[in-house]
C-alpha positions in Angstrom: -32.4 -32.4 -34.0 -29.9 -31.0 -36.5 -30.2 -27.6 -34.8 -29.5 -29.1 -31.4 -26.5 -30.9 -32.8 -25.1 -27.7 -34.2 -25.6 -25.9 -30.9 -23.7 -28.6 -29.1 -20.9 -29.0 -31.6 -20.2 -25.3 -32.5 -18.5 -24.4 -29.2 -16.4 -27.6 -29.4 -15.4 -26.7 -33.0 -14.5 -23.2 -32.1 -12.4 -24.3 -29.1 -10.7 -27.0 -31.3 -9.7 -24.3 -33.8 -8.4 -22.1 -31.1 -6.3 -25.0 -29.7 -4.9 -25.7 -33.1 -4.0 -22.1 -33.6 -2.5 -22.0 -30.1 0.1 -24.6 -30.8 0.8 -23.8 -34.4 0.2 -20.1 -35.0 1.4 -18.7 -31.7 5.1 -19.4 -31.1 6.6 -18.9 -27.7 8.8 -16.2 -29.0 5.7 -14.1 -29.9 4.4 -14.6 -26.3 7.8 -13.5 -25.0 7.8 -10.3 -27.1 4.2 -9.6 -26.1 5.0 -9.8 -22.3 8.3 -7.8 -22.8 6.5 -5.0 -24.7 3.5 -4.9 -22.3 5.1 -2.0 -20.3 5.9 1.1 -22.4 8.3 3.0 -20.2 11.6 4.7 -20.5 12.5 3.8 -17.0 11.5 0.1 -16.6 11.3 -3.1 -18.7 10.0 -6.6 -18.3 12.2 -9.7 -18.7 10.3 -13.1 -19.0 12.1 -16.4 -18.9 11.0 -20.1 -19.4 7.8 -19.7 -21.3 6.0 -23.0 -22.0 2.6 -23.5 -23.7 0.3 -26.2 -22.2 -2.9 -27.9 -23.1 -6.2 -26.0 -23.4 -4.5 -22.6 -24.0 -2.6 -22.7 -20.7 0.7 -21.0 -20.2 3.5 -21.4 -17.7 6.2 -18.9 -17.1 9.3 -19.8 -15.0 10.2 -16.2 -14.2 9.2 -12.6 -14.9 11.6 -9.8 -13.7 10.8 -6.1 -13.7 14.0 -4.1 -14.0 15.2 -0.5 -14.4 16.9 0.4 -17.6 20.3 -0.2 -15.9 19.2 -3.8 -15.1 18.6 -3.1 -11.4 16.0 -5.6 -10.2 12.8 -4.1 -8.8 10.4 -7.1 -8.6 10.3 -10.7 -9.7 7.6 -13.3 -10.1 8.1 -17.0 -10.3 6.2 -20.1 -11.4 3.4 -18.2 -13.0 0.5 -20.3 -14.4 -2.1 -18.7 -16.7 -5.3 -20.3 -18.0 -8.2 -18.8 -19.9 -11.9 -18.8 -19.0 -13.4 -20.7 -21.9 -16.9 -19.1 -21.5 -15.3 -15.7 -21.9 -13.5 -16.9 -25.1 -16.8 -17.9 -26.6 -18.2 -14.5 -25.7 -15.2 -12.9 -27.5 -14.3 -11.1 -24.2 -11.3 -13.2 -23.0 -10.4 -13.4 -19.3 -7.1 -14.9 -18.2 -6.7 -16.3 -14.6 -3.2 -16.4 -13.1 -1.4 -17.6 -10.0 2.2 -17.3 -9.1 4.8 -16.6 -6.4 6.7 -13.4 -5.5 9.2 -12.9 -2.7 8.1 -16.0 -0.8 4.4 -14.9 -1.1 1.5 -15.8 -3.4 -0.2 -13.8 -6.1 -3.4 -14.6 -7.9 -6.0 -12.7 -10.0 -7.3 -12.2 -13.5 -6.9 -10.0 -16.5 -9.8 -9.0 -18.8 -8.2 -8.3 -22.2 -11.2 -6.6 -23.9 -11.9 -4.3 -20.9 -8.2 -3.9 -20.0 -8.9 -4.7 -16.4 -6.4 -6.3 -14.0 -7.4 -7.7 -10.6 -4.6 -8.8 -8.3 -4.3 -10.1 -4.8 -1.1 -11.0 -2.9 -0.5 -12.4 0.5 2.5 -13.3 2.7 4.9 -11.4 0.6 8.2 -10.9 2.5 9.2 -7.2 2.7 12.8 -8.3 3.3 12.9 -9.9 -0.2 11.5 -7.0 -2.2 14.5 -5.4 -4.1 12.8 -2.1 -4.8 12.3 -1.4 -1.1 16.0 -1.7 -0.5 16.6 0.9 -3.2 14.5 3.2 -1.1 16.6 2.4 2.0 13.7 0.5 3.6 14.8 -2.7 5.3 13.3 -5.1 7.7 10.7 -7.8 7.8 7.0 -8.3 7.7 4.3 -10.0 5.6 2.6 -7.8 3.0 -1.0 -8.3 1.9 -2.4 -6.4 -1.0 -5.4 -6.0 -3.3 -5.4 -4.1 -6.6 -7.7 -3.3 -9.4 -6.6 -1.4 -12.4 -8.7 -0.4 -15.4 -7.1 1.3 -18.4 -4.0 2.3 -16.4 -6.1 3.7 -13.5 -7.0 2.0 -10.2 -6.0 1.6 -6.6 -3.9 -0.6 -4.4 -4.9 -1.5 -0.8 -2.1 -2.9 1.3 -1.4 -3.9 4.9 1.5 -5.2 6.9 1.0 -6.9 10.2 3.8 -7.3 12.8 6.2 -5.3 10.8 9.8 -5.2 12.0 11.4 -2.4 10.0 14.7 -0.7 10.5 15.3 3.0 10.8 15.7 4.4 7.3 18.3 7.1 6.5 17.0 9.6 3.9 19.2 11.2 1.3 19.4 14.4 3.3 21.0 12.5 6.2 18.0 12.5 8.5 16.2 9.5 9.8 12.8 8.1 9.1 11.8 6.1 12.3 10.0 3.2 10.7 11.2 0.9 13.5 8.7 2.6 15.9 5.7 1.1 14.0 4.5 -2.5 13.5 1.0 -2.1 11.9 0.8 -0.5 8.4 -2.2 0.1 6.2 -2.3 2.0 2.9 -4.5 3.0 0.0 -2.8 4.2 -3.2 -4.5 5.6 -6.3 -2.5 4.9 -9.4 -2.6 6.2 -13.0 -0.2 6.2 -15.9 1.5 9.4 -14.7 1.1 9.6 -10.9 0.6 7.5 -7.8 -1.3 9.3 -5.1 -1.0 8.3 -1.5 -4.6 8.7 -0.4 -4.3 7.0 3.0 -1.2 5.5 4.6 -1.1 4.9 8.3 1.5 3.5 10.7 0.8 2.5 14.3 3.1 1.5 17.1 2.8 1.4 20.9 1.9 4.9 21.9 2.6 6.4 18.5 0.8 7.0 15.3 1.8 8.4 11.9 0.3 9.0 8.4 2.0 9.6 5.1 0.6 11.9 2.4 1.7 13.0 -1.0 2.4 11.9 -4.6 4.9 9.9 -6.6 5.2 11.3 -10.2 7.6 10.2 -12.9 9.8 8.4 -10.4 10.0 11.5 -8.1 8.8 10.9 -4.5 7.2 13.9 -2.9 5.7 12.7 0.4 5.5 13.8 4.0 5.2 11.7 7.2 3.2 13.2 10.1 4.3 11.6 13.4 2.0 11.9 16.5 3.2 10.3 19.8 0.9 10.2 22.8 1.6 10.1 26.5 1.9 6.2 26.5 4.9 6.3 24.1 7.5 4.4 26.1 10.7 6.1 24.8 10.0 9.8 24.6 13.7 10.5 24.6 13.8 9.0 21.0 11.7 11.9 19.8 15.0 14.0 20.0 15.9 12.1 16.7 13.1 13.9 14.9 13.2 17.2 16.9 14.2 19.3 13.8 10.8 18.3 12.3 8.7 19.4 15.2 5.8 21.5 14.0 4.0 21.8 17.3 3.8 19.9 20.6 3.3 16.2 19.9 3.3 16.8 16.1 6.2 16.2 13.7 6.3 16.5 9.9 9.2 14.6 8.1 9.7 15.1 4.4 10.2 12.0 2.3 11.9 13.0 -1.0 
């Protein structure tokens, strides 16, 4: 009977001790510094605001901004709620579940601290509200859906945009990137600490198809866009805009740098 009582009460005692430590030994300033220092980069930094501890080891954050060193905003997340999985705490392998909002969309997922694994899903994220896209001269609208899993700084991102309404983008060299020809976008990116590899990125429009290949390393974009119209493309005269990049009949290769 005593053994049964110990088995029942031990998890409760452990959780009670953790709750006490949560409110007394873990100040909100320490949480702020932990989030701020979670990205070790010379190019970017994280700025959290409005951190509030809740009951049962929960945490609410009003805003998290990811900025360049010159304070240019790249991404922001709002109304983030974090709660632990108590079974994982008892197993000494903590898992944190989170939900939040970003650019009129929703994000949710979990982070396994011991395994350093991040699983993230996002839906209905408005392209028109993402500041980092504007820095790349990409403007327009559409709802972004994505899934990502990263383990020890390596993983992949799967994304798609339905009914995209993008504008023509002007590249630094003065030539155009005809993103307005496409309304269905799908991509698969492989990410690591040093490089992002575009493994599969396709764009489809009415009578036209494109794919993007290449890498992004150290903030340097080195991609190429292969554009392939077919006989059903309604505005063949528009192809004159990318005529300098014609590699062969019906095949154009546009650099994105």
